C-alpha positions as CSV (number, residue, x, y, z in Angstrom):
1,M,-23.2,1.2,1.3
2,T,-19.9,-0.6,2.0
3,R,-18.2,-0.1,5.2
4,I,-14.1,0.4,4.6
5,L,-11.4,0.3,7.5
6,G,-8.2,1.4,6.1
7,L,-4.9,0.6,8.1
8,I,-1.8,2.5,7.1
9,D,1.6,3.1,8.4
10,G,4.4,5.1,6.9
11,S,5.5,2.2,4.4
12,S,5.3,2.8,0.6
13,Y,1.9,0.6,1.0
14,A,0.2,3.3,2.5
15,Q,-1.0,4.4,-1.0
16,S,-1.3,1.5,-1.9
17,V,-3.9,0.8,0.4
18,C,-5.9,3.8,-0.4
19,D,-5.8,3.4,-4.0
20,H,-7.1,-0.5,-3.8
21,I,-10.0,1.3,-1.4
22,A,-10.8,3.7,-4.4
23,W,-11.0,0.8,-6.7
24,I,-13.7,-0.7,-4.1
25,A,-15.4,3.0,-4.1
26,S,-15.3,2.7,-8.4
27,K,-17.6,-0.4,-8.0
28,T,-20.0,0.8,-5.2
29,D,-20.7,3.4,-2.6
30,V,-18.8,3.5,0.2
31,T,-17.4,5.2,3.6
32,V,-14.0,5.4,4.9
33,E,-12.4,5.3,8.1
34,I,-8.5,5.5,7.8
35,L,-6.7,3.7,10.8
36,H,-3.4,4.4,12.4
37,V,-2.2,3.0,15.3
38,I,1.2,4.2,17.4
39,G,2.4,1.4,19.3
40,R,3.9,1.3,22.3
41,R,7.6,0.8,21.4
42,D,7.3,3.5,19.3
43,L,6.6,5.8,21.6
44,S,9.5,5.0,24.6
45,S,12.9,4.8,24.9
46,Q,14.8,1.5,25.0
47,P,15.1,0.1,28.8
48,V,18.0,1.4,30.5
49,N,19.7,-0.8,32.9
50,L,20.6,1.3,35.8
51,S,22.0,-1.5,38.1
52,G,25.5,-0.4,37.7
53,N,27.8,2.0,39.7
54,I,25.7,5.1,38.7
55,G,25.1,7.1,42.0
56,L,21.5,8.4,43.2
57,G,21.6,11.6,41.8
58,A,22.7,10.8,38.6
59,R,20.0,8.1,37.8
60,T,17.5,10.3,38.7
61,A,18.8,12.9,36.2
62,L,19.1,10.3,33.7
63,L,15.4,9.4,34.2
64,E,14.4,12.5,34.0
65,E,16.1,12.8,30.6
66,L,14.8,9.3,29.4
67,A,11.3,10.6,30.3
68,E,11.3,13.7,28.7
69,L,13.0,11.9,25.5
70,D,9.9,10.1,25.3
71,A,7.4,12.4,25.6
72,Q,9.4,14.5,22.7
73,K,9.1,11.0,20.6
74,A,5.2,10.6,21.4
75,K,5.1,14.5,20.3
76,V,6.8,13.4,16.8
77,A,5.1,10.4,16.3
78,H,1.1,12.2,16.4
79,K,2.2,14.8,14.3
80,R,3.7,11.8,12.1
81,G,0.5,9.9,12.4
82,R,-1.4,13.4,11.4
83,L,0.5,13.8,8.4
84,L,-0.1,9.9,7.0
85,L,-3.7,10.4,7.9
86,E,-4.0,13.6,6.2
87,E,-2.5,12.9,3.3
88,A,-4.5,9.4,2.6
89,K,-7.5,11.4,3.5
90,A,-6.8,13.9,0.7
91,R,-5.3,10.9,-2.0
92,L,-8.8,9.4,-1.3
93,Q,-11.2,12.5,-1.6
94,A,-9.0,13.3,-5.2
95,A,-10.7,9.7,-6.0
96,G,-14.1,11.2,-5.4
97,I,-14.5,9.6,-2.1
98,E,-16.4,12.1,-0.1
99,N,-17.0,10.1,3.4
100,V,-13.5,9.5,4.6
101,E,-12.6,9.7,8.3
102,T,-9.5,9.5,10.2
103,K,-8.6,7.7,13.8
104,L,-5.4,8.4,15.2
105,R,-5.3,5.8,18.4
106,N,-2.3,4.7,20.8
107,G,-2.2,1.3,21.6
108,D,-1.8,-2.4,20.3
109,L,-2.8,-2.5,16.8
110,I,-4.8,-5.5,17.2
111,E,-7.1,-4.2,20.1
112,T,-7.2,-1.2,18.3
113,V,-8.5,-3.7,15.1
114,Q,-11.0,-5.3,16.8
115,E,-12.3,-2.1,18.3
116,F,-12.9,-0.4,14.9
117,E,-13.8,-3.2,12.8
118,A,-17.3,-3.7,14.6
119,N,-18.4,-1.2,12.2
120,A,-16.8,-2.3,9.1
121,D,-17.5,-4.7,6.0
122,I,-14.0,-4.7,4.4
123,I,-10.2,-4.3,5.9
124,V,-7.7,-3.2,3.7
125,I,-4.0,-3.6,4.8
126,G,-1.0,-3.4,3.2
127,K,1.3,-6.6,2.6
128,R,4.1,-5.6,4.3
129,G,4.4,-2.3,6.7
130,E,7.3,-0.3,7.5
131,G,9.8,-2.8,9.5
132,A,8.7,-5.5,6.8
133,D,12.4,-6.4,4.5
134,S,10.6,-5.7,0.7
135,A,14.1,-7.2,-0.6
136,K,13.6,-10.3,1.2
137,G,9.6,-10.9,0.4
138,H,9.2,-10.8,4.1
139,L,5.7,-10.1,5.1
140,G,4.5,-7.6,7.5
141,S,4.4,-9.0,11.0
142,N,1.2,-7.0,12.1
143,L,-0.1,-8.0,8.3
144,E,-0.1,-12.0,10.3
145,R,-1.7,-10.4,14.0
146,V,-4.5,-8.5,12.0
147,V,-5.5,-11.7,9.4
148,R,-5.5,-14.1,12.4
149,S,-7.9,-11.7,14.8
150,T,-10.3,-10.1,12.2
151,Q,-13.8,-11.7,11.7
152,K,-14.5,-9.3,8.3
153,A,-13.1,-9.9,5.0
154,I,-9.7,-8.5,4.4
155,V,-7.9,-6.8,1.1
156,I,-4.3,-7.2,0.9
157,A,-2.7,-4.7,-1.6
158,S,0.2,-5.2,-3.1
159,R,2.8,-2.4,-3.6
160,A,1.4,-0.5,-6.5
161,F,-2.0,-0.6,-7.5
162,K,-3.4,-1.8,-11.0
163,P,-6.7,-2.3,-12.4
164,V,-8.8,-5.4,-11.9
165,N,-10.1,-7.3,-14.4
166,K,-9.0,-10.7,-14.0
167,L,-10.4,-12.4,-10.7
168,L,-8.5,-16.0,-9.5
169,I,-10.5,-17.7,-6.9
170,A,-8.4,-20.7,-4.7
171,Y,-10.6,-23.3,-4.1
172,D,-10.7,-26.5,-2.7
173,G,-14.2,-27.4,-2.2
174,G,-14.3,-26.8,1.3
175,T,-17.0,-24.9,4.0
176,M,-14.7,-22.2,3.2
177,A,-14.0,-22.4,-0.1
178,M,-17.9,-22.4,-1.0
179,K,-18.7,-19.7,1.3
180,A,-16.1,-17.4,-0.5
181,V,-17.8,-18.6,-3.8
182,D,-21.1,-17.3,-2.5
183,Q,-20.1,-13.7,-1.1
184,I,-18.3,-13.7,-4.9
185,S,-21.1,-14.3,-6.6
186,R,-22.8,-12.1,-4.7
187,S,-20.2,-9.4,-4.5
188,A,-21.0,-5.9,-6.3
189,I,-17.4,-5.1,-6.1
190,L,-16.6,-8.3,-8.2
191,D,-19.1,-8.3,-10.4
192,G,-17.9,-8.4,-13.9
193,L,-14.8,-9.5,-13.3
194,A,-13.4,-12.9,-15.8
195,T,-12.9,-15.4,-13.4
196,K,-11.3,-18.6,-12.7
197,L,-11.9,-21.6,-10.4
198,L,-8.1,-23.1,-9.3
199,M,-8.1,-26.4,-6.9
200,A,-4.7,-27.5,-6.5
201,G,-4.8,-31.6,-6.7
202,A,-5.7,-34.8,-7.9
203,D,-7.6,-34.6,-11.0
204,T,-10.7,-37.8,-9.0
205,P,-14.3,-37.4,-9.7
206,E,-14.6,-35.9,-6.0
207,N,-12.6,-32.7,-6.8
208,R,-14.4,-32.3,-10.0
209,K,-17.6,-32.2,-8.9
210,K,-16.9,-30.1,-6.0
211,L,-15.2,-27.6,-8.9
212,D,-18.6,-28.2,-10.8
213,D,-20.9,-27.4,-7.1
214,G,-18.6,-24.2,-7.2
215,A,-18.8,-23.3,-10.8
216,I,-22.7,-23.6,-10.6
217,I,-22.8,-20.7,-7.7
218,L,-21.2,-18.6,-10.3
219,K,-22.6,-19.3,-13.0
220,A,-26.1,-19.0,-11.3
221,A,-24.9,-15.0,-10.6
222,G,-24.2,-14.3,-14.0
223,Y,-20.3,-15.4,-14.2
224,A,-19.3,-17.4,-16.4
225,P,-16.1,-19.2,-14.7
226,E,-13.2,-21.3,-16.1
227,V,-12.1,-23.9,-14.1
228,A,-9.4,-26.0,-13.8
229,L,-7.7,-29.0,-11.8
230,I,-4.1,-28.5,-11.4
231,Q,-1.8,-31.3,-9.4
232,G,0.6,-29.8,-7.2
233,Q,1.9,-27.9,-4.4
234,A,-1.6,-24.9,-3.8
235,D,0.7,-22.3,-3.3
236,K,3.0,-23.0,-6.4
237,V,0.0,-23.8,-8.5
238,I,-1.7,-20.8,-7.4
239,A,1.6,-18.1,-7.1
240,E,2.4,-19.8,-11.2
241,T,-1.2,-19.6,-12.6
242,V,-1.4,-16.0,-11.2
243,E,2.0,-14.6,-12.7
244,I,1.5,-16.8,-15.8
245,E,-2.3,-16.0,-16.6
246,G,-2.1,-12.2,-15.4
247,F,-4.3,-12.8,-13.0
248,D,-5.1,-9.4,-11.1
249,L,-6.2,-10.5,-7.8
250,L,-6.5,-13.3,-6.1
251,A,-9.7,-14.3,-3.7
252,M,-9.8,-17.2,-1.1
253,G,-11.5,-18.2,2.2
254,A,-9.9,-18.2,5.2
255,Y,-8.9,-21.5,7.1
256,S,-10.6,-24.1,4.9
257,H,-9.7,-27.8,5.7
258,S,-7.3,-29.1,2.8
259,R,-3.5,-27.5,2.4
260,L,-5.4,-24.1,2.2
261,R,-6.1,-24.2,5.4
262,S,-2.3,-23.3,6.3
263,L,-3.5,-19.6,6.2
264,F,-1.0,-17.6,8.4
265,I,-0.7,-21.2,10.3
266,G,1.7,-22.7,8.4
267,S,3.2,-22.0,5.3
268,T,1.2,-22.9,2.2
269,T,-0.6,-20.0,1.7
270,T,1.8,-17.5,3.6
271,E,3.7,-18.4,1.0
272,M,1.2,-18.1,-2.0
273,I,0.6,-14.4,-0.5
274,R,3.9,-13.9,-0.3
275,S,4.9,-14.8,-4.0
276,C,1.8,-13.3,-5.4
277,R,2.2,-9.7,-6.9
278,V,-1.0,-9.3,-6.9
279,P,-3.3,-8.4,-3.9
280,V,-5.2,-10.8,-2.3
281,V,-8.8,-10.7,-0.9
282,I,-9.6,-13.4,2.1
283,F,-13.2,-14.1,2.9
284,R,-14.4,-15.6,6.4
């Protein structure tokens, strides 16, 4: 049984996270844990400079008022968090998923995810959160932090779910890319998808061999992958292929040793995920 950890906030991506989880559940048996983390800055008022000409009594009154305000904010944040989790659970149960648990925690998101991911096989998170400017195409800052820190496979949900029929694998022939292909070949979730193995780079015998090696693994698992080697910058080549050929899902390995290595270290993969309007699954 596949164990899924879904991360939600108050953004529009929360529903998409649930819908992507439901799609995974349609492929294999799952247990689901939905987590909402209330950050420390969501619970406290902005610091106030009390060093000016404020009398001691006034300072004390102001501090008491701020403490009361913080308590009220905490109460509202917890109530809101519970509602978000209840809505997510109802959406998943309506999709036929019975094993759904919800968790509400205070504290740092990354520390909390690291605590809960030990029991998870896959993490699902939205591409953007409440604070991201979707109009400008900014990725969520929490997304970057989670992807950097987790050791689990992670599905980055797009704004709205649509049926997944075509899979594009971003491939460079490196160790992590080969591991990703191996995991894809053994995945019940991705089984049966029309698949393309794409490398961005020079058309050399070495690169052709790397592509062939990846295709052999997929074919042995019953896939009939199309392979392509296209010259150009990796993020642009991949984003254009997704758009022009109508792929529904992009898969890749994390921290490989080429241009794709720049997963949230440089700009290449950040730009690729930002510009691709499809979900992305990153394998470890």
